[in-house]
C-alpha positions in Angstrom: 6.6 92.4 15.1 8.8 93.3 12.3 8.1 95.0 8.9 7.9 93.5 5.5 7.5 94.9 2.0 4.8 93.8 -0.4 4.2 94.7 -4.0 1.1 96.7 -4.5 -1.7 94.9 -6.4 -2.1 97.6 -9.1 0.8 96.4 -11.3 2.8 99.6 -10.7 5.8 97.7 -9.2 5.6 99.9 -6.1 5.9 98.4 -2.7 4.2 99.1 0.5 5.3 98.4 4.1 3.3 95.9 6.0 3.6 94.1 9.4 5.0 90.6 9.1 2.1 88.2 9.4 2.1 86.5 12.8 2.2 83.0 11.3 5.5 83.9 9.6 7.3 85.7 12.5 9.2 82.6 13.7 10.3 81.7 10.1 11.5 85.3 9.5 13.4 85.3 12.8 15.1 82.0 12.0 16.1 83.1 8.5 17.3 86.5 9.8 19.5 84.7 12.3 21.0 82.5 9.6 21.7 85.5 7.4 23.5 87.3 10.2 25.6 84.2 11.0 26.7 83.8 7.4 27.6 87.4 7.1 29.6 87.4 10.3 31.4 84.2 9.3 32.6 86.0 6.1 34.5 88.7 8.0 36.7 88.1 11.1 35.9 91.5 12.6 32.2 91.0 12.2 32.5 87.5 13.6 34.2 88.9 16.8 31.4 91.4 17.2 28.7 88.8 16.6 30.2 86.4 19.2 
């Protein structure tokens, strides 16, 4: 699984690295794919590498 970042509960504003919860892995993968596609579409060189 991947990693995620979560704010600590102590109000410090610091974050800690956690494993992505298993029930969210599919959603994260889908969203990541959409982000990559949109970035690639914004630049012809990146689009060629993506395809």
